[in-house]
Biopython code that builds the backbone (N, CA, C, O; Angstrom):
import numpy as np
from Bio.PDB.StructureBuilder import StructureBuilder

atoms = [
    (1, "MET", "N", (52.706, 88.044, -73.623)),
    (1, "MET", "CA", (51.390, 88.564, -73.950)),
    (1, "MET", "C", (50.419, 88.288, -72.801)),
    (1, "MET", "O", (50.481, 87.229, -72.177)),
    (2, "PRO", "N", (49.534, 89.224, -72.523)),
    (2, "PRO", "CA", (48.572, 89.012, -71.433)),
    (2, "PRO", "C", (47.477, 88.031, -71.849)),
    (2, "PRO", "O", (47.180, 87.847, -73.029)),
    (3, "ARG", "N", (46.897, 87.417, -70.831)),
    (3, "ARG", "CA", (45.717, 86.584, -71.055)),
    (3, "ARG", "C", (44.517, 87.520, -71.132)),
    (3, "ARG", "O", (44.556, 88.624, -70.589)),
    (4, "ILE", "N", (43.467, 87.094, -71.792)),
    (4, "ILE", "CA", (42.266, 87.925, -71.952)),
    (4, "ILE", "C", (41.737, 88.371, -70.600)),
    (4, "ILE", "O", (41.378, 89.536, -70.428)),
    (5, "ASN", "N", (41.685, 87.446, -69.627)),
    (5, "ASN", "CA", (41.154, 87.796, -68.320)),
    (5, "ASN", "C", (41.953, 88.916, -67.657)),
    (5, "ASN", "O", (41.387, 89.730, -66.927)),
    (6, "ASP", "N", (43.253, 88.965, -67.904)),
    (6, "ASP", "CA", (44.081, 90.028, -67.337)),
    (6, "ASP", "C", (43.744, 91.384, -67.940)),
    (6, "ASP", "O", (44.054, 92.420, -67.352)),
    (7, "MET", "N", (43.120, 91.384, -69.092)),
    (7, "MET", "CA", (42.779, 92.616, -69.786)),
    (7, "MET", "C", (41.399, 93.147, -69.391)),
    (7, "MET", "O", (41.055, 94.288, -69.698)),
    (8, "ILE", "N", (40.612, 92.310, -68.706)),
    (8, "ILE", "CA", (39.254, 92.692, -68.309)),
    (8, "ILE", "C", (39.299, 93.197, -66.870)),
    (8, "ILE", "O", (39.616, 92.445, -65.949)),
    (9, "ASP", "N", (38.982, 94.471, -66.688)),
    (9, "ASP", "CA", (39.026, 95.080, -65.365)),
    (9, "ASP", "C", (37.729, 94.778, -64.619)),
    (9, "ASP", "O", (36.648, 94.786, -65.207)),
    (10, "SER", "N", (37.847, 94.515, -63.338)),
    (10, "SER", "CA", (36.679, 94.274, -62.497)),
    (10, "SER", "C", (36.919, 94.897, -61.133)),
    (10, "SER", "O", (38.024, 94.827, -60.594)),
    (11, "LYS", "N", (35.874, 95.510, -60.577)),
    (11, "LYS", "CA", (36.016, 96.085, -59.246)),
    (11, "LYS", "C", (35.731, 95.057, -58.152)),
    (11, "LYS", "O", (35.826, 95.363, -56.963)),
    (12, "PHE", "N", (35.379, 93.828, -58.567)),
    (12, "PHE", "CA", (35.113, 92.745, -57.630)),
    (12, "PHE", "C", (36.064, 91.585, -57.889)),
    (12, "PHE", "O", (36.584, 91.424, -58.993)),
    (13, "LEU", "N", (36.282, 90.781, -56.854)),
    (13, "LEU", "CA", (37.151, 89.617, -56.962)),
    (13, "LEU", "C", (36.590, 88.657, -58.014)),
    (13, "LEU", "O", (35.383, 88.421, -58.065)),
    (14, "LYS", "N", (37.475, 88.105, -58.854)),
    (14, "LYS", "CA", (37.086, 87.145, -59.885)),
    (14, "LYS", "C", (37.701, 85.794, -59.551)),
    (14, "LYS", "O", (38.650, 85.707, -58.771)),
    (15, "LYS", "N", (37.154, 84.747, -60.145)),
    (15, "LYS", "CA", (37.669, 83.396, -59.893)),
    (15, "LYS", "C", (39.147, 83.289, -60.241)),
    (15, "LYS", "O", (39.874, 82.532, -59.597)),
    (16, "GLU", "N", (39.602, 84.019, -61.232)),
    (16, "GLU", "CA", (41.006, 83.977, -61.630)),
    (16, "GLU", "C", (41.913, 84.610, -60.571)),
    (16, "GLU", "O", (43.107, 84.315, -60.511)),
    (17, "ASP", "N", (41.334, 85.486, -59.732)),
    (17, "ASP", "CA", (42.102, 86.131, -58.674)),
    (17, "ASP", "C", (42.436, 85.174, -57.527)),
    (17, "ASP", "O", (43.308, 85.458, -56.705)),
    (18, "VAL", "N", (41.736, 84.039, -57.480)),
    (18, "VAL", "CA", (41.951, 83.072, -56.393)),
    (18, "VAL", "C", (42.423, 81.723, -56.938)),
    (18, "VAL", "O", (42.127, 80.673, -56.368)),
    (19, "ASP", "N", (43.143, 81.768, -58.026)),
    (19, "ASP", "CA", (43.713, 80.572, -58.638)),
    (19, "ASP", "C", (45.189, 80.837, -58.890)),
    (19, "ASP", "O", (45.529, 81.431, -59.913)),
    (20, "PRO", "N", (46.072, 80.421, -58.002)),
    (20, "PRO", "CA", (45.919, 79.439, -56.928)),
    (20, "PRO", "C", (45.133, 79.994, -55.742)),
    (20, "PRO", "O", (44.921, 81.202, -55.642)),
    (21, "PRO", "N", (44.694, 79.084, -54.825)),
    (21, "PRO", "CA", (43.900, 79.497, -53.664)),
    (21, "PRO", "C", (44.609, 80.552, -52.823)),
    (21, "PRO", "O", (45.837, 80.640, -52.797)),
    (22, "VAL", "N", (43.786, 81.359, -52.128)),
    (22, "VAL", "CA", (44.275, 82.474, -51.331)),
    (22, "VAL", "C", (43.779, 82.331, -49.894)),
    (22, "VAL", "O", (42.587, 82.129, -49.662)),
    (23, "LEU", "N", (44.698, 82.438, -48.928)),
    (23, "LEU", "CA", (44.307, 82.503, -47.525)),
    (23, "LEU", "C", (43.903, 83.947, -47.249)),
    (23, "LEU", "O", (44.702, 84.865, -47.434)),
    (24, "ALA", "N", (42.671, 84.148, -46.808)),
    (24, "ALA", "CA", (42.123, 85.490, -46.656)),
    (24, "ALA", "C", (41.626, 85.722, -45.237)),
    (24, "ALA", "O", (41.131, 84.810, -44.575)),
    (25, "THR", "N", (41.769, 86.961, -44.787)),
    (25, "THR", "CA", (41.263, 87.380, -43.481)),
    (25, "THR", "C", (40.055, 88.278, -43.727)),
    (25, "THR", "O", (40.144, 89.263, -44.460)),
    (26, "ILE", "N", (38.939, 87.937, -43.118)),
    (26, "ILE", "CA", (37.718, 88.729, -43.303)),
    (26, "ILE", "C", (37.858, 90.055, -42.560)),
    (26, "ILE", "O", (38.122, 90.087, -41.358)),
    (27, "LYS", "N", (37.675, 91.158, -43.307)),
    (27, "LYS", "CA", (37.773, 92.496, -42.741)),
    (27, "LYS", "C", (36.394, 93.058, -42.407)),
    (27, "LYS", "O", (36.224, 93.737, -41.394)),
    (28, "ASP", "N", (35.402, 92.771, -43.269)),
    (28, "ASP", "CA", (34.061, 93.339, -43.070)),
    (28, "ASP", "C", (33.088, 92.698, -44.045)),
    (28, "ASP", "O", (33.492, 92.016, -44.987)),
    (29, "VAL", "N", (31.805, 92.926, -43.809)),
    (29, "VAL", "CA", (30.743, 92.543, -44.741)),
    (29, "VAL", "C", (29.945, 93.805, -45.015)),
    (29, "VAL", "O", (29.368, 94.397, -44.103)),
    (30, "THR", "N", (29.918, 94.215, -46.283)),
    (30, "THR", "CA", (29.274, 95.468, -46.664)),
    (30, "THR", "C", (28.437, 95.264, -47.919)),
    (30, "THR", "O", (28.531, 94.229, -48.579)),
    (31, "GLN", "N", (27.625, 96.250, -48.239)),
    (31, "GLN", "CA", (26.849, 96.195, -49.475)),
    (31, "GLN", "C", (27.508, 97.063, -50.536)),
    (31, "GLN", "O", (28.037, 98.137, -50.249)),
    (32, "HIS", "N", (27.463, 96.561, -51.788)),
    (32, "HIS", "CA", (28.006, 97.292, -52.930)),
    (32, "HIS", "C", (27.001, 97.228, -54.076)),
    (32, "HIS", "O", (26.236, 96.273, -54.206)),
    (33, "ASP", "N", (27.024, 98.255, -54.886)),
    (33, "ASP", "CA", (26.225, 98.269, -56.116)),
    (33, "ASP", "C", (26.985, 97.457, -57.166)),
    (33, "ASP", "O", (28.085, 97.837, -57.568)),
    (34, "VAL", "N", (26.402, 96.341, -57.611)),
    (34, "VAL", "CA", (27.068, 95.463, -58.581)),
    (34, "VAL", "C", (26.514, 95.630, -59.998)),
    (34, "VAL", "O", (26.840, 94.853, -60.895)),
    (35, "SER", "N", (25.671, 96.655, -60.190)),
    (35, "SER", "CA", (25.056, 96.841, -61.507)),
    (35, "SER", "C", (26.084, 97.284, -62.547)),
    (35, "SER", "O", (27.116, 97.869, -62.218)),
    (36, "MET", "N", (25.777, 96.995, -63.787)),
    (36, "MET", "CA", (26.611, 97.453, -64.888)),
    (36, "MET", "C", (26.442, 98.967, -65.013)),
    (36, "MET", "O", (25.457, 99.536, -64.542)),
    (37, "GLU", "N", (27.415, 99.604, -65.653)),
    (37, "GLU", "CA", (27.361, 101.041, -65.842)),
    (37, "GLU", "C", (26.088, 101.438, -66.585)),
    (37, "GLU", "O", (25.695, 100.782, -67.550)),
    (38, "ASN", "N", (25.449, 102.509, -66.134)),
    (38, "ASN", "CA", (24.215, 103.047, -66.723)),
    (38, "ASN", "C", (23.020, 102.118, -66.569)),
    (38, "ASN", "O", (22.065, 102.212, -67.340)),
    (39, "LYS", "N", (23.055, 101.220, -65.585)),
    (39, "LYS", "CA", (21.933, 100.321, -65.293)),
    (39, "LYS", "C", (21.405, 100.654, -63.901)),
    (39, "LYS", "O", (22.103, 101.290, -63.112)),
    (40, "PRO", "N", (20.167, 100.227, -63.588)),
    (40, "PRO", "CA", (19.620, 100.491, -62.252)),
    (40, "PRO", "C", (20.485, 99.850, -61.158)),
    (40, "PRO", "O", (21.115, 98.812, -61.363)),
    (41, "GLU", "N", (20.492, 100.497, -60.007)),
    (41, "GLU", "CA", (21.275, 100.021, -58.870)),
    (41, "GLU", "C", (20.876, 98.592, -58.486)),
    (41, "GLU", "O", (19.693, 98.253, -58.470)),
    (42, "GLU", "N", (21.870, 97.768, -58.182)),
    (42, "GLU", "CA", (21.646, 96.389, -57.722)),
    (42, "GLU", "C", (22.621, 96.136, -56.567)),
    (42, "GLU", "O", (23.808, 95.889, -56.775)),
    (43, "MET", "N", (22.088, 96.204, -55.356)),
    (43, "MET", "CA", (22.926, 96.067, -54.169)),
    (43, "MET", "C", (23.092, 94.592, -53.791)),
    (43, "MET", "O", (22.124, 93.833, -53.761)),
    (44, "LYS", "N", (24.332, 94.206, -53.506)),
    (44, "LYS", "CA", (24.657, 92.833, -53.077)),
    (44, "LYS", "C", (25.579, 92.920, -51.868)),
    (44, "LYS", "O", (26.338, 93.878, -51.717)),
    (45, "TRP", "N", (25.503, 91.904, -51.007)),
    (45, "TRP", "CA", (26.416, 91.796, -49.875)),
    (45, "TRP", "C", (27.760, 91.310, -50.373)),
    (45, "TRP", "O", (27.834, 90.412, -51.212)),
    (46, "CYS", "N", (28.826, 91.907, -49.852)),
    (46, "CYS", "CA", (30.185, 91.580, -50.274)),
    (46, "CYS", "C", (31.082, 91.384, -49.057)),
    (46, "CYS", "O", (30.876, 91.979, -48.000)),
    (47, "LEU", "N", (32.064, 90.543, -49.242)),
    (47, "LEU", "CA", (33.067, 90.285, -48.222)),
    (47, "LEU", "C", (34.266, 91.172, -48.499)),
    (47, "LEU", "O", (34.850, 91.123, -49.582)),
    (48, "GLU", "N", (34.626, 91.978, -47.520)),
    (48, "GLU", "CA", (35.843, 92.790, -47.609)),
    (48, "GLU", "C", (36.970, 91.949, -47.031)),
    (48, "GLU", "O", (36.827, 91.365, -45.957)),
    (49, "ILE", "N", (38.089, 91.885, -47.740)),
    (49, "ILE", "CA", (39.197, 91.010, -47.365)),
    (49, "ILE", "C", (40.435, 91.860, -47.136)),
    (49, "ILE", "O", (40.754, 92.732, -47.945)),
    (50, "GLN", "N", (41.137, 91.606, -46.027)),
    (50, "GLN", "CA", (42.324, 92.402, -45.698)),
    (50, "GLN", "C", (43.387, 92.310, -46.785)),
    (50, "GLN", "O", (44.077, 93.292, -47.058)),
    (51, "GLU", "N", (43.528, 91.154, -47.402)),
    (51, "GLU", "CA", (44.606, 90.939, -48.361)),
    (51, "GLU", "C", (44.258, 91.392, -49.780)),
    (51, "GLU", "O", (45.069, 91.209, -50.689)),
    (52, "SER", "N", (43.097, 91.966, -49.994)),
    (52, "SER", "CA", (42.670, 92.353, -51.341)),
    (52, "SER", "C", (42.006, 93.723, -51.330)),
    (52, "SER", "O", (41.304, 94.079, -50.383)),
    (53, "VAL", "N", (42.236, 94.484, -52.393)),
    (53, "VAL", "CA", (41.547, 95.766, -52.520)),
    (53, "VAL", "C", (40.153, 95.570, -53.107)),
    (53, "VAL", "O", (39.309, 96.462, -53.021)),
    (54, "LYS", "N", (39.910, 94.394, -53.709)),
    (54, "LYS", "CA", (38.605, 94.109, -54.305)),
    (54, "LYS", "C", (37.735, 93.313, -53.340)),
    (54, "LYS", "O", (38.214, 92.359, -52.726)),
    (55, "PRO", "N", (36.461, 93.688, -53.194)),
    (55, "PRO", "CA", (35.547, 92.876, -52.386)),
    (55, "PRO", "C", (35.083, 91.645, -53.176)),
    (55, "PRO", "O", (35.154, 91.617, -54.405)),
    (56, "MET", "N", (34.611, 90.642, -52.453)),
    (56, "MET", "CA", (34.062, 89.433, -53.078)),
    (56, "MET", "C", (32.549, 89.447, -52.909)),
    (56, "MET", "O", (32.049, 89.515, -51.786)),
    (57, "VAL", "N", (31.822, 89.384, -54.014)),
    (57, "VAL", "CA", (30.362, 89.335, -53.957)),
    (57, "VAL", "C", (29.971, 87.998, -53.327)),
    (57, "VAL", "O", (30.440, 86.940, -53.748)),
    (58, "LEU", "N", (29.106, 88.061, -52.314)),
    (58, "LEU", "CA", (28.688, 86.848, -51.611)),
    (58, "LEU", "C", (27.437, 86.253, -52.244)),
    (58, "LEU", "O", (26.496, 86.967, -52.591)),
    (59, "ASN", "N", (27.448, 84.937, -52.385)),
    (59, "ASN", "CA", (26.231, 84.224, -52.765)),
    (59, "ASN", "C", (25.785, 83.397, -51.563)),
    (59, "ASN", "O", (26.519, 83.287, -50.581)),
    (60, "THR", "N", (24.609, 82.824, -51.632)),
    (60, "THR", "CA", (24.051, 82.083, -50.507)),
    (60, "THR", "C", (24.947, 80.924, -50.093)),
    (60, "THR", "O", (25.164, 80.710, -48.900)),
    (61, "THR", "N", (25.468, 80.175, -51.054)),
    (61, "THR", "CA", (26.320, 79.034, -50.725)),
    (61, "THR", "C", (27.538, 79.477, -49.935)),
    (61, "THR", "O", (27.848, 78.885, -48.901)),
    (62, "ASN", "N", (28.233, 80.501, -50.398)),
    (62, "ASN", "CA", (29.432, 80.955, -49.690)),
    (62, "ASN", "C", (29.090, 81.548, -48.326)),
    (62, "ASN", "O", (29.871, 81.400, -47.386)),
    (63, "MET", "N", (27.940, 82.216, -48.194)),
    (63, "MET", "CA", (27.530, 82.721, -46.879)),
    (63, "MET", "C", (27.337, 81.559, -45.910)),
    (63, "MET", "O", (27.795, 81.624, -44.769)),
    (64, "LYS", "N", (26.670, 80.507, -46.349)),
    (64, "LYS", "CA", (26.433, 79.336, -45.499)),
    (64, "LYS", "C", (27.747, 78.634, -45.157)),
    (64, "LYS", "O", (27.919, 78.162, -44.033)),
    (65, "LEU", "N", (28.667, 78.562, -46.106)),
    (65, "LEU", "CA", (29.975, 77.953, -45.836)),
    (65, "LEU", "C", (30.750, 78.773, -44.801)),
    (65, "LEU", "O", (31.362, 78.205, -43.896)),
    (66, "ILE", "N", (30.729, 80.092, -44.927)),
    (66, "ILE", "CA", (31.424, 80.935, -43.955)),
    (66, "ILE", "C", (30.762, 80.809, -42.580)),
    (66, "ILE", "O", (31.450, 80.798, -41.559)),
    (67, "GLU", "N", (29.455, 80.715, -42.553)),
    (67, "GLU", "CA", (28.751, 80.494, -41.289)),
    (67, "GLU", "C", (29.253, 79.209, -40.625)),
    (67, "GLU", "O", (29.508, 79.193, -39.421)),
    (68, "ALA", "N", (29.394, 78.141, -41.400)),
    (68, "ALA", "CA", (29.881, 76.865, -40.851)),
    (68, "ALA", "C", (31.331, 76.977, -40.391)),
    (68, "ALA", "O", (31.692, 76.444, -39.342)),
    (69, "ILE", "N", (32.155, 77.660, -41.162)),
    (69, "ILE", "CA", (33.578, 77.806, -40.828)),
    (69, "ILE", "C", (33.750, 78.616, -39.542)),
    (69, "ILE", "O", (34.553, 78.256, -38.681)),
    (70, "THR", "N", (32.998, 79.707, -39.414)),
    (70, "THR", "CA", (33.153, 80.604, -38.268)),
    (70, "THR", "C", (32.306, 80.190, -37.068)),
    (70, "THR", "O", (32.567, 80.613, -35.942)),
    (71, "GLY", "N", (31.294, 79.362, -37.311)),
    (71, "GLY", "CA", (30.404, 78.949, -36.225)),
    (71, "GLY", "C", (29.371, 79.993, -35.858)),
    (71, "GLY", "O", (28.778, 79.931, -34.781)),
    (72, "SER", "N", (29.146, 80.964, -36.752)),
    (72, "SER", "CA", (28.199, 82.029, -36.434)),
    (72, "SER", "C", (27.487, 82.526, -37.689)),
    (72, "SER", "O", (28.083, 82.646, -38.759)),
    (73, "ASP", "N", (26.192, 82.811, -37.527)),
    (73, "ASP", "CA", (25.452, 83.437, -38.618)),
    (73, "ASP", "C", (25.448, 84.959, -38.470)),
    (73, "ASP", "O", (24.844, 85.659, -39.282)),
    (74, "LEU", "N", (26.118, 85.468, -37.441)),
    (74, "LEU", "CA", (26.254, 86.911, -37.219)),
    (74, "LEU", "C", (27.537, 87.377, -37.907)),
    (74, "LEU", "O", (28.635, 87.000, -37.498)),
    (75, "THR", "N", (27.399, 88.188, -38.943)),
    (75, "THR", "CA", (28.564, 88.553, -39.753)),
    (75, "THR", "C", (29.614, 89.335, -38.968)),
    (75, "THR", "O", (30.790, 89.308, -39.332)),
    (76, "ASP", "N", (29.220, 90.030, -37.904)),
    (76, "ASP", "CA", (30.220, 90.702, -37.068)),
    (76, "ASP", "C", (31.221, 89.703, -36.485)),
    (76, "ASP", "O", (32.382, 90.044, -36.255)),
    (77, "ASP", "N", (30.767, 88.469, -36.247)),
    (77, "ASP", "CA", (31.648, 87.427, -35.706)),
    (77, "ASP", "C", (32.638, 86.917, -36.751)),
    (77, "ASP", "O", (33.610, 86.251, -36.394)),
    (78, "TRP", "N", (32.419, 87.209, -38.014)),
    (78, "TRP", "CA", (33.307, 86.736, -39.079)),
    (78, "TRP", "C", (34.592, 87.565, -39.150)),
    (78, "TRP", "O", (35.617, 87.087, -39.636)),
    (79, "ILE", "N", (34.532, 88.799, -38.668)),
    (79, "ILE", "CA", (35.669, 89.715, -38.803)),
    (79, "ILE", "C", (36.894, 89.156, -38.080)),
    (79, "ILE", "O", (36.829, 88.761, -36.916)),
    (80, "GLY", "N", (38.015, 89.137, -38.813)),
    (80, "GLY", "CA", (39.264, 88.618, -38.273)),
    (80, "GLY", "C", (39.470, 87.134, -38.494)),
    (80, "GLY", "O", (40.564, 86.620, -38.259)),
    (81, "LYS", "N", (38.422, 86.424, -38.950)),
    (81, "LYS", "CA", (38.531, 84.987, -39.198)),
    (81, "LYS", "C", (39.207, 84.747, -40.546)),
    (81, "LYS", "O", (39.095, 85.556, -41.467)),
    (82, "LYS", "N", (39.910, 83.622, -40.640)),
    (82, "LYS", "CA", (40.603, 83.250, -41.874)),
    (82, "LYS", "C", (39.793, 82.209, -42.630)),
    (82, "LYS", "O", (39.216, 81.294, -42.042)),
    (83, "ILE", "N", (39.764, 82.370, -43.948)),
    (83, "ILE", "CA", (39.126, 81.410, -44.855)),
    (83, "ILE", "C", (40.039, 81.259, -46.065)),
    (83, "ILE", "O", (40.931, 82.076, -46.292)),
    (84, "VAL", "N", (39.806, 80.219, -46.826)),
    (84, "VAL", "CA", (40.537, 80.024, -48.076)),
    (84, "VAL", "C", (39.562, 80.264, -49.221)),
    (84, "VAL", "O", (38.473, 79.691, -49.254)),
    (85, "LEU", "N", (39.965, 81.121, -50.162)),
    (85, "LEU", "CA", (39.183, 81.387, -51.374)),
    (85, "LEU", "C", (39.842, 80.626, -52.512)),
    (85, "LEU", "O", (41.061, 80.672, -52.677)),
    (86, "PHE", "N", (39.022, 79.917, -53.304)),
    (86, "PHE", "CA", (39.584, 79.147, -54.411)),
    (86, "PHE", "C", (38.622, 79.114, -55.592)),
    (86, "PHE", "O", (37.422, 79.351, -55.446)),
    (87, "ASN", "N", (39.171, 78.818, -56.752)),
    (87, "ASN", "CA", (38.378, 78.693, -57.971)),
    (87, "ASN", "C", (37.844, 77.267, -58.045)),
    (87, "ASN", "O", (38.615, 76.315, -58.160)),
    (88, "ASP", "N", (36.535, 77.125, -57.979)),
    (88, "ASP", "CA", (35.881, 75.820, -58.110)),
    (88, "ASP", "C", (35.340, 75.712, -59.534)),
    (88, "ASP", "O", (34.358, 76.375, -59.867)),
    (89, "PRO", "N", (35.966, 74.883, -60.385)),
    (89, "PRO", "CA", (35.554, 74.804, -61.783)),
    (89, "PRO", "C", (34.189, 74.146, -61.997)),
    (89, "PRO", "O", (33.678, 74.151, -63.117)),
    (90, "THR", "N", (33.585, 73.576, -60.937)),
    (90, "THR", "CA", (32.305, 72.879, -61.106)),
    (90, "THR", "C", (31.094, 73.773, -60.863)),
    (90, "THR", "O", (29.962, 73.319, -61.029)),
    (91, "ILE", "N", (31.296, 75.013, -60.481)),
    (91, "ILE", "CA", (30.171, 75.914, -60.197)),
    (91, "ILE", "C", (29.404, 76.197, -61.483)),
    (91, "ILE", "O", (29.983, 76.437, -62.542)),
    (92, "MET", "N", (28.068, 76.160, -61.350)),
    (92, "MET", "CA", (27.195, 76.414, -62.501)),
    (92, "MET", "C", (26.486, 77.749, -62.326)),
    (92, "MET", "O", (26.151, 78.152, -61.213)),
    (93, "TYR", "N", (26.265, 78.426, -63.448)),
    (93, "TYR", "CA", (25.491, 79.664, -63.472)),
    (93, "TYR", "C", (24.623, 79.636, -64.717)),
    (93, "TYR", "O", (25.110, 79.392, -65.821)),
    (94, "ALA", "N", (23.338, 79.887, -64.532)),
    (94, "ALA", "CA", (22.372, 79.904, -65.633)),
    (94, "ALA", "C", (22.422, 78.610, -66.443)),
    (94, "ALA", "O", (22.317, 78.625, -67.669)),
    (95, "GLY", "N", (22.585, 77.484, -65.730)),
    (95, "GLY", "CA", (22.567, 76.183, -66.389)),
    (95, "GLY", "C", (23.845, 75.794, -67.098)),
    (95, "GLY", "O", (23.888, 74.769, -67.779)),
    (96, "LYS", "N", (24.898, 76.603, -66.949)),
    (96, "LYS", "CA", (26.173, 76.301, -67.605)),
    (96, "LYS", "C", (27.280, 76.202, -66.566)),
    (96, "LYS", "O", (27.270, 76.926, -65.570)),
    (97, "VAL", "N", (28.229, 75.309, -66.797)),
    (97, "VAL", "CA", (29.379, 75.194, -65.919)),
    (97, "VAL", "C", (30.317, 76.363, -66.242)),
    (97, "VAL", "O", (30.863, 76.451, -67.342)),
    (98, "THR", "N", (30.491, 77.255, -65.264)),
    (98, "THR", "CA", (31.293, 78.462, -65.479)),
    (98, "THR", "C", (32.501, 78.539, -64.552)),
    (98, "THR", "O", (33.467, 79.246, -64.841)),
    (99, "GLY", "N", (32.446, 77.817, -63.451)),
    (99, "GLY", "CA", (33.455, 77.980, -62.417)),
    (99, "GLY", "C", (33.136, 79.218, -61.607)),
    (99, "GLY", "O", (32.332, 80.050, -62.028)),
    (100, "GLY", "N", (33.755, 79.345, -60.455)),
    (100, "GLY", "CA", (33.514, 80.499, -59.609)),
    (100, "GLY", "C", (34.259, 80.370, -58.296)),
    (100, "GLY", "O", (34.957, 79.385, -58.051)),
    (101, "ILE", "N", (34.100, 81.373, -57.461)),
    (101, "ILE", "CA", (34.801, 81.406, -56.177)),
    (101, "ILE", "C", (34.019, 80.607, -55.138)),
    (101, "ILE", "O", (32.804, 80.752, -55.004)),
    (102, "ARG", "N", (34.739, 79.765, -54.411)),
    (102, "ARG", "CA", (34.206, 79.038, -53.264)),
    (102, "ARG", "C", (35.110, 79.308, -52.072)),
    (102, "ARG", "O", (36.250, 79.747, -52.227)),
    (103, "VAL", "N", (34.585, 79.040, -50.879)),
    (103, "VAL", "CA", (35.358, 79.201, -49.652)),
    (103, "VAL", "C", (35.448, 77.871, -48.932)),
    (103, "VAL", "O", (34.578, 77.011, -49.075)),
    (104, "ARG", "N", (36.517, 77.709, -48.153)),
    (104, "ARG", "CA", (36.671, 76.550, -47.280)),
    (104, "ARG", "C", (37.479, 76.987, -46.067)),
    (104, "ARG", "O", (38.084, 78.059, -46.057)),
    (105, "ALA", "N", (37.478, 76.142, -45.053)),
    (105, "ALA", "CA", (38.290, 76.404, -43.865)),
    (105, "ALA", "C", (39.753, 76.171, -44.223)),
    (105, "ALA", "O", (40.051, 75.327, -45.068)),
    (106, "PRO", "N", (40.666, 76.899, -43.600)),
    (106, "PRO", "CA", (42.091, 76.635, -43.816)),
    (106, "PRO", "C", (42.431, 75.203, -43.387)),
    (106, "PRO", "O", (41.769, 74.642, -42.514)),
    (107, "LYS", "N", (43.451, 74.620, -43.994)),
    (107, "LYS", "CA", (43.866, 73.260, -43.647)),
    (107, "LYS", "C", (44.129, 73.162, -42.156)),
    (107, "LYS", "O", (44.740, 74.051, -41.564)),
    (108, "GLY", "N", (43.668, 72.083, -41.555)),
    (108, "GLY", "CA", (43.856, 71.866, -40.129)),
    (108, "GLY", "C", (42.811, 72.530, -39.259)),
    (108, "GLY", "O", (42.786, 72.307, -38.049)),
    (109, "GLN", "N", (41.952, 73.339, -39.845)),
    (109, "GLN", "CA", (40.885, 74.008, -39.082)),
    (109, "GLN", "C", (39.559, 73.382, -39.453)),
    (109, "GLN", "O", (39.167, 73.404, -40.620)),
    (110, "GLN", "N", (38.876, 72.835, -38.499)),
    (110, "GLN", "CA", (37.567, 72.244, -38.742)),
    (110, "GLN", "C", (36.496, 73.320, -38.670)),
    (110, "GLN", "O", (36.620, 74.259, -37.883)),
    (111, "PRO", "N", (35.445, 73.201, -39.479)),
    (111, "PRO", "CA", (34.338, 74.146, -39.340)),
    (111, "PRO", "C", (33.821, 74.120, -37.905)),
    (111, "PRO", "O", (33.770, 73.060, -37.280)),
    (112, "GLN", "N", (33.436, 75.287, -37.380)),
    (112, "GLN", "CA", (33.027, 75.400, -35.985)),
    (112, "GLN", "C", (31.553, 75.133, -35.766)),
    (112, "GLN", "O", (31.138, 74.887, -34.634)),
    (113, "ALA", "N", (30.755, 75.176, -36.813)),
    (113, "ALA", "CA", (29.316, 74.970, -36.644)),
    (113, "ALA", "C", (29.049, 73.521, -36.265)),
    (113, "ALA", "O", (29.610, 72.593, -36.846)),
    (114, "GLN", "N", (28.200, 73.355, -35.299)),
    (114, "GLN", "CA", (27.836, 72.021, -34.850)),
    (114, "GLN", "C", (26.401, 71.754, -35.273)),
    (114, "GLN", "O", (25.552, 72.639, -35.169)),
    (115, "PRO", "N", (26.114, 70.534, -35.754)),
    (115, "PRO", "CA", (24.730, 70.230, -36.116)),
    (115, "PRO", "C", (23.850, 70.233, -34.863)),
    (115, "PRO", "O", (24.294, 69.880, -33.770)),
    (116, "HIS", "N", (22.619, 70.633, -35.048)),
    (116, "HIS", "CA", (21.673, 70.637, -33.939)),
    (116, "HIS", "C", (21.294, 69.203, -33.611)),
    (116, "HIS", "O", (20.951, 68.439, -34.514)),
    (117, "PRO", "N", (21.348, 68.815, -32.326)),
    (117, "PRO", "CA", (20.964, 67.448, -31.979)),
    (117, "PRO", "C", (19.479, 67.237, -32.228)),
    (117, "PRO", "O", (18.668, 68.143, -32.038)),
    (118, "VAL", "N", (19.142, 66.045, -32.652)),
    (118, "VAL", "CA", (17.750, 65.697, -32.920)),
    (118, "VAL", "C", (17.368, 64.568, -31.976)),
    (118, "VAL", "O", (18.027, 63.529, -31.939)),
    (119, "ALA", "N", (16.311, 64.774, -31.219)),
    (119, "ALA", "CA", (15.830, 63.738, -30.318)),
    (119, "ALA", "C", (15.109, 62.665, -31.117)),
    (119, "ALA", "O", (14.488, 62.960, -32.138)),
    (120, "ASP", "N", (15.188, 61.417, -30.652)),
    (120, "ASP", "CA", (14.552, 60.301, -31.357)),
    (120, "ASP", "C", (13.067, 60.538, -31.579)),
    (120, "ASP", "O", (12.519, 60.131, -32.604)),
    (121, "GLU", "N", (12.407, 61.198, -30.623)),
    (121, "GLU", "CA", (10.962, 61.406, -30.779)),
    (121, "GLU", "C", (10.643, 62.423, -31.864)),
    (121, "GLU", "O", (9.490, 62.523, -32.283)),
    (122, "ASP", "N", (11.648, 63.195, -32.341)),
    (122, "ASP", "CA", (11.435, 64.158, -33.415)),
    (122, "ASP", "C", (11.448, 63.499, -34.789)),
    (122, "ASP", "O", (11.015, 64.102, -35.771)),
    (123, "ILE", "N", (11.937, 62.274, -34.865)),
    (123, "ILE", "CA", (12.054, 61.571, -36.151)),
    (123, "ILE", "C", (10.758, 60.799, -36.394)),
    (123, "ILE", "O", (10.390, 59.949, -35.583)),
    (124, "PRO", "N", (10.058, 61.081, -37.499)),
    (124, "PRO", "CA", (8.731, 60.485, -37.719)),
    (124, "PRO", "C", (8.771, 59.043, -38.205)),
    (124, "PRO", "O", (7.708, 58.494, -38.498)),
    (125, "PHE", "N", (9.919, 58.400, -38.309)),
    (125, "PHE", "CA", (9.972, 57.010, -38.788)),
    (125, "PHE", "C", (10.835, 56.163, -37.904)),
    (125, "PHE", "O", (10.993, 54.969, -38.157)),
]
sb = StructureBuilder()
sb.init_structure("model")
sb.init_model(0)
sb.init_chain("A")
sb.init_seg("    ")
for serial, (resi, resn, name, xyz) in enumerate(atoms, 1):
    if name == "N":
        sb.init_residue(resn, " ", resi, " ")
    sb.init_atom(name, np.array(xyz, "f"), 0.0, 1.0, " ", f" {name:<3s}", serial, name[0])
structure = sb.get_structure()
């Protein structure tokens, strides 16, 4: 018998699609209408993945994580880079623990973003 989640169709990647974790290659960053049927248009940025026909809706946290992994805030630089997508059961939405998709660097790959150096005279204490 199928699980309920298998019976619910979605045009976007779901947390269940990345459990177990998936090694993904970034193909593109595009905008998609994520609104429900017969509702006003709601455009969101999405990650296109070579290994999936479904795009992943990006949130601010995952955008910042990908920036750290790739070492660039320019999304064109993300293309061709590998990331791991996984179901993080601790993600909260609307004040409730719901779980959701998170990204991380592949094992053995350190994030490329380097912290900006701070001079001692910039510290007010």
